[in-house]
C-alpha positions as CSV (number, residue, x, y, z in Angstrom):
1,M,277.6,221.2,35.5
2,S,274.0,221.9,34.4
3,K,273.1,218.2,35.0
4,V,274.3,218.5,38.6
5,V,272.1,221.6,39.1
6,V,269.1,219.9,37.6
7,I,269.5,216.8,39.7
8,S,270.1,219.0,42.8
9,T,266.9,220.9,42.0
10,I,264.9,217.7,41.6
11,I,266.2,216.3,44.9
12,T,265.4,219.5,46.7
13,A,261.9,219.6,45.2
14,F,261.3,215.9,46.2
15,V,262.5,216.5,49.8
16,F,260.2,219.6,50.0
17,L,257.2,217.6,48.8
18,V,257.9,214.8,51.3
19,I,258.1,217.3,54.2
20,L,254.9,219.0,53.0
21,L,253.1,215.6,52.8
22,I,254.3,214.7,56.3
23,T,253.2,218.1,57.7
24,Q,249.8,217.7,56.1
25,L,249.3,214.2,57.5
26,K,250.3,215.5,60.9
27,L,247.8,218.4,60.6
28,N,245.1,216.0,59.6
29,E,245.9,213.7,62.5
30,N,245.9,216.6,64.9
31,A,242.5,217.7,63.5
32,Y,241.1,214.3,64.0
33,Y,242.1,214.2,67.7
34,T,240.2,217.3,68.6
35,P,236.6,217.5,69.8
36,R,235.5,219.0,66.5
37,G,237.3,216.3,64.6
38,L,235.7,213.6,66.6
39,S,232.3,215.2,66.1
40,R,232.8,215.4,62.3
41,R,234.0,211.8,62.3
42,L,230.8,210.6,64.1
43,G,228.5,213.0,62.3
44,L,227.4,214.6,65.5
45,K,226.0,218.1,65.8
46,T,227.5,219.1,69.1
47,R,227.9,222.6,70.5
48,D,231.4,223.9,71.0
49,P,232.3,223.4,74.7
50,I,232.9,226.6,76.6
51,F,235.6,226.6,79.3
52,D,234.9,230.0,80.9
53,P,231.5,230.6,82.4
54,L,231.9,234.3,81.7
55,V,232.0,233.5,77.9
56,A,228.9,231.3,78.3
57,E,227.2,234.1,80.1
58,L,228.1,236.5,77.3
59,D,226.7,234.1,74.8
60,Q,223.5,233.8,76.7
61,R,223.1,237.6,76.9
62,R,223.6,237.9,73.1
63,Q,220.3,235.9,72.8
64,P,217.0,237.7,72.7
65,K,216.3,239.1,76.1
66,G,213.3,237.7,77.9
67,N,211.0,239.2,80.5
68,N,212.2,237.1,83.4
69,R,212.9,239.4,86.3
70,A,215.6,237.2,87.8
71,E,217.4,237.1,84.5
72,Q,217.2,240.9,84.1
73,S,218.5,241.4,87.7
74,S,221.4,239.0,86.9
75,R,222.4,241.1,84.0
76,R,222.6,244.2,86.1
77,S,224.5,242.6,89.0
78,H,227.2,241.1,86.8
79,K,228.2,244.2,84.8
80,K,230.4,246.1,87.3
81,E,232.3,243.1,88.7
82,D,233.2,241.8,85.2
83,D,234.4,245.1,83.8
84,Q,237.9,244.3,84.9
85,Y,238.1,241.4,82.5
86,F,237.7,243.6,79.4
87,D,240.2,246.0,77.8
88,Y,239.3,249.5,76.5
89,D,238.4,247.9,73.1
90,G,235.9,245.5,74.8
91,K,238.1,242.4,74.2
92,L,238.1,239.8,76.8
93,K,241.4,239.5,78.8
94,T,241.8,235.8,78.5
95,S,245.1,235.6,80.3
96,L,243.7,237.4,83.3
97,R,240.6,235.2,83.3
98,L,242.8,232.0,83.3
99,M,244.8,233.4,86.2
100,V,241.6,234.0,88.1
101,L,240.1,230.6,87.2
102,F,243.2,228.5,87.9
103,P,243.0,228.5,91.8
104,I,239.2,227.8,91.5
105,L,239.9,224.6,89.6
106,D,242.9,223.6,91.7
107,V,241.1,222.3,94.7
108,A,241.5,218.5,95.0
109,P,244.3,218.7,96.1
110,K,245.2,222.4,96.1
111,D,248.8,221.8,95.0
112,G,249.5,224.3,92.2
113,F,248.5,221.8,89.5
114,I,245.2,221.1,87.7
115,E,244.8,217.3,87.3
116,Y,242.5,215.5,84.9
117,K,239.8,214.9,87.6
118,E,239.8,218.6,88.6
119,L,239.5,219.8,85.0
120,E,236.9,217.1,84.2
121,A,234.8,218.2,87.2
122,W,235.0,221.8,86.1
123,N,234.0,221.1,82.5
124,M,231.2,218.8,83.6
125,Q,229.8,221.5,85.8
126,Q,229.9,224.0,82.9
127,A,228.0,221.6,80.8
128,I,225.4,221.0,83.5
129,D,225.0,224.8,83.9
130,R,224.4,225.2,80.1
131,L,221.9,222.4,80.1
132,H,220.1,223.9,83.0
133,Y,220.0,227.4,81.4
134,R,218.6,226.1,78.1
135,T,216.0,224.0,79.9
136,R,214.9,226.9,82.1
137,R,214.5,229.1,79.0
138,E,212.5,226.5,77.2
139,L,210.3,225.9,80.3
140,E,209.5,229.6,80.6
141,F,208.6,229.7,76.9
142,R,206.4,226.6,77.0
143,D,204.8,227.0,80.4
144,N,201.5,228.5,79.3
145,N,199.7,228.3,82.7
146,G,202.7,229.6,84.7
147,D,202.7,226.6,87.1
148,G,206.5,226.1,86.8
149,A,206.0,222.7,85.1
150,I,205.4,221.4,81.6
151,S,202.5,219.2,80.5
152,F,202.5,217.0,77.4
153,S,200.1,219.3,75.7
154,E,202.1,222.4,76.5
155,Y,205.2,221.0,74.8
156,L,203.5,219.1,72.0
157,P,200.2,220.9,71.4
158,H,199.8,219.6,67.9
159,F,199.0,216.1,69.1
160,T,195.2,215.5,69.8
161,N,193.7,213.2,72.4
162,Q,192.9,210.9,69.5
163,D,196.6,210.8,68.5
164,I,197.6,209.9,72.1
165,E,194.9,207.2,72.3
166,K,196.2,205.6,69.1
167,N,199.6,205.3,70.8
168,E,201.6,205.1,67.5
169,T,205.2,204.4,68.6
170,S,207.0,205.1,65.4
171,H,209.7,207.7,65.6
172,G,208.1,211.2,66.1
173,E,204.6,209.9,66.6
174,A,202.5,210.7,69.7
175,G,203.1,207.4,71.4
176,W,206.9,207.7,70.8
177,W,206.9,211.1,72.5
178,M,204.5,210.0,75.3
179,E,206.9,207.1,76.2
180,Q,209.7,209.6,76.5
181,F,207.5,212.0,78.5
182,R,206.4,209.2,81.0
183,N,210.0,208.1,81.5
184,A,211.0,211.6,82.4
185,D,208.0,212.1,84.7
186,V,209.6,210.4,87.8
187,D,206.9,211.5,90.3
188,R,204.1,210.4,87.9
189,N,202.1,213.6,88.4
190,G,201.5,214.2,84.7
191,T,203.8,217.2,84.4
192,L,207.6,217.7,84.2
193,S,209.5,219.8,86.7
194,L,212.6,221.7,85.7
195,Y,214.9,218.7,86.2
196,E,212.5,216.2,84.7
197,F,212.1,218.5,81.7
198,R,215.9,218.6,81.4
199,D,215.9,214.8,81.2
200,F,213.2,215.0,78.6
201,L,214.9,217.5,76.4
202,H,218.4,216.1,76.9
203,P,218.0,212.3,77.4
204,E,221.6,211.6,76.5
205,D,222.7,213.4,79.6
206,S,220.1,211.8,81.9
207,R,220.8,209.4,84.8
208,N,217.2,208.2,84.7
209,E,217.5,204.4,84.1
210,N,214.2,204.3,82.2
211,I,215.4,207.0,79.9
212,Q,218.7,205.2,79.4
213,K,216.9,202.0,78.5
214,W,214.7,203.9,76.1
215,L,217.8,205.4,74.4
216,L,219.4,202.0,74.1
217,R,216.2,200.5,72.7
218,E,216.1,203.3,70.1
219,K,219.8,202.7,69.3
220,I,219.2,198.9,68.9
221,R,216.2,199.6,66.7
222,Q,218.5,201.5,64.3
223,M,221.0,198.7,64.0
224,D,218.7,195.7,64.4
225,V,218.5,194.4,60.8
226,N,216.4,191.2,61.5
227,R,214.1,193.1,63.9
228,D,214.5,190.7,66.9
229,H,215.1,193.6,69.3
230,K,218.7,192.6,70.0
231,L,222.1,192.7,68.3
232,N,224.0,189.7,67.0
233,R,227.7,189.9,66.2
234,L,227.3,191.1,62.7
235,E,224.8,193.8,63.6
236,F,227.1,194.9,66.4
237,S,230.2,195.0,64.2
238,N,228.5,197.0,61.5
239,G,226.8,199.5,63.8
240,A,227.6,200.0,67.5
241,Y,231.2,198.8,67.2
242,N,232.2,201.5,64.7
243,I,230.9,204.2,67.0
244,Y,232.6,202.6,70.0
245,K,235.9,202.2,68.1
246,T,235.9,205.8,67.0
247,Y,235.8,207.0,70.6
248,L,238.4,204.6,71.7
249,E,240.7,205.7,68.9
250,Y,240.3,209.3,70.1
251,E,240.9,208.5,73.8
252,S,244.0,206.3,73.1
253,R,245.2,207.7,69.9
254,G,244.6,204.4,68.2
255,A,246.4,202.2,70.7
256,N,245.0,198.9,72.2
257,I,241.7,198.9,70.2
258,P,239.7,195.7,70.7
259,T,238.5,193.8,67.7
260,P,234.7,193.5,67.1
261,L,234.7,190.0,68.5
262,E,236.7,191.0,71.6
263,A,234.4,194.0,72.3
264,F,231.3,191.8,71.7
265,A,232.5,189.1,74.0
266,K,233.2,191.5,76.8
267,L,229.7,193.0,76.6
268,D,227.9,189.7,76.2
269,V,227.7,188.9,79.9
270,D,225.3,186.0,79.7
271,G,227.2,184.5,76.7
272,D,224.1,183.9,74.6
273,K,225.7,185.5,71.5
274,F,223.3,188.5,71.6
275,L,223.4,192.0,73.1
276,R,220.4,193.5,74.7
277,E,219.9,197.0,76.2
278,E,221.2,196.0,79.6
279,E,224.5,194.6,78.2
280,L,225.0,197.8,76.1
281,K,224.8,200.1,79.2
282,P,228.6,200.1,79.7
283,I,229.0,201.9,76.3
284,L,225.9,204.0,76.5
285,H,228.0,207.2,76.7
286,Y,229.7,206.2,73.5
287,L,226.5,205.2,71.6
288,C,224.4,208.1,72.8
289,P,226.8,210.9,73.7
290,G,225.5,214.1,75.2
291,E,227.0,217.3,76.5
292,L,228.4,215.6,79.6
293,S,230.2,212.9,77.5
294,Y,231.5,215.7,75.3
295,A,232.8,217.5,78.3
296,K,235.0,214.5,79.1
297,V,236.2,214.5,75.5
298,Y,237.0,218.2,75.8
299,T,238.9,217.5,79.0
300,T,241.1,214.9,77.3
301,Y,241.8,217.3,74.5
302,L,242.8,220.2,76.8
303,I,245.2,218.0,78.9
304,R,246.6,216.5,75.7
305,E,247.3,219.8,74.1
306,A,248.5,221.9,77.0
307,D,250.5,219.4,79.0
308,D,254.0,220.3,77.7
309,N,256.0,218.1,80.0
310,Q,253.6,215.2,79.7
311,D,253.2,214.7,83.4
312,G,249.4,214.3,83.2
313,K,248.6,217.7,84.9
314,L,248.7,221.4,84.0
315,T,250.5,224.3,85.6
316,L,249.4,227.9,85.2
317,D,252.3,228.5,82.8
318,E,251.2,225.6,80.6
319,I,247.7,226.9,80.5
320,L,248.8,230.4,79.7
321,N,251.1,229.1,76.9
322,H,248.0,227.5,75.3
323,E,245.3,230.0,76.2
324,S,243.8,229.9,72.7
325,I,242.6,226.3,73.1
326,F,240.7,227.2,76.3
327,Y,239.0,230.0,74.4
328,S,238.6,228.3,71.0
329,T,235.0,229.4,70.8
330,I,236.1,233.0,70.5
331,Y,239.5,232.7,68.9
332,D,238.6,230.2,66.2
333,N,235.7,232.3,65.1
334,G,237.3,235.7,65.5
335,R,234.7,236.6,68.1
336,N,236.8,238.2,70.8
337,E,236.4,241.5,69.0
338,D,232.6,241.0,69.2
339,L,232.5,240.1,72.9
340,S,231.9,243.3,74.8
341,H,231.3,243.9,78.5
342,D,228.5,246.3,77.4
343,E,226.4,243.2,76.8
344,L,226.5,242.5,80.5
């Protein structure tokens, strides 16, 4: 009888360990297919995406307050209208916020569902707003003469005229920075406007073709072992392909991933067995991801996690059932208790 008990205990323990292992593997897999998991996998230092513009605004107001009058006026004008979104303890009413935001996102078409394209457009706009805000703050800080634009010397005052004349193009040298500055200076007036300065500060999110080519040249330089300014199959396989593959694995959960040779052949338009910057443009957003690329990753994640019936779109109920993923920046860090309408 004792042997039966021992065998039964061993079997129970074994089954428990198997279940525990399967659960852990599933948790690891789920962690991988999140924006943060992807960032860790790629070694990227990306900011957590923020779904709700009110949370973004609260984050901005937690930063040191500047002297900009428009900014101070904005603080005063938002306080009263946003009081309704906080409870008596100062915590954000996330469910109420989602109910208010849902019809704003549901626009194309307005059918009671939020489709991928609607959610992507929303997340992209939030990312653009954050880029614009950070650029404006940096411009106000650097604009010594108050002309509303940034000169090379205002942003990089430590470089002398002699440094600029030397035109050293190694990473971080004056010539390297000057090339990036000139690429961003679209109107060629020697200074950067707000939007040009945004391209300069955040080149990964720029649509400027010269900046995109500069980014790809820099990427090729990092992977170009034989220094011929282009990538052969081996260089592509050991460098660019691994980055590209990681994103594809995230997007498709590991399905239909091309081999290095298949990916290379598709990009090698002229068939010369080499890849240059023009041929790498189709995967630029993978090789040089910025906040706009990350917004698309975030959209995929939200749809994937909240779409309970797997129909490719979200209802209000589905969103409310998963509200924590839409407010991960405050729930994951326990920050909802810290967010207070008093900061507005």
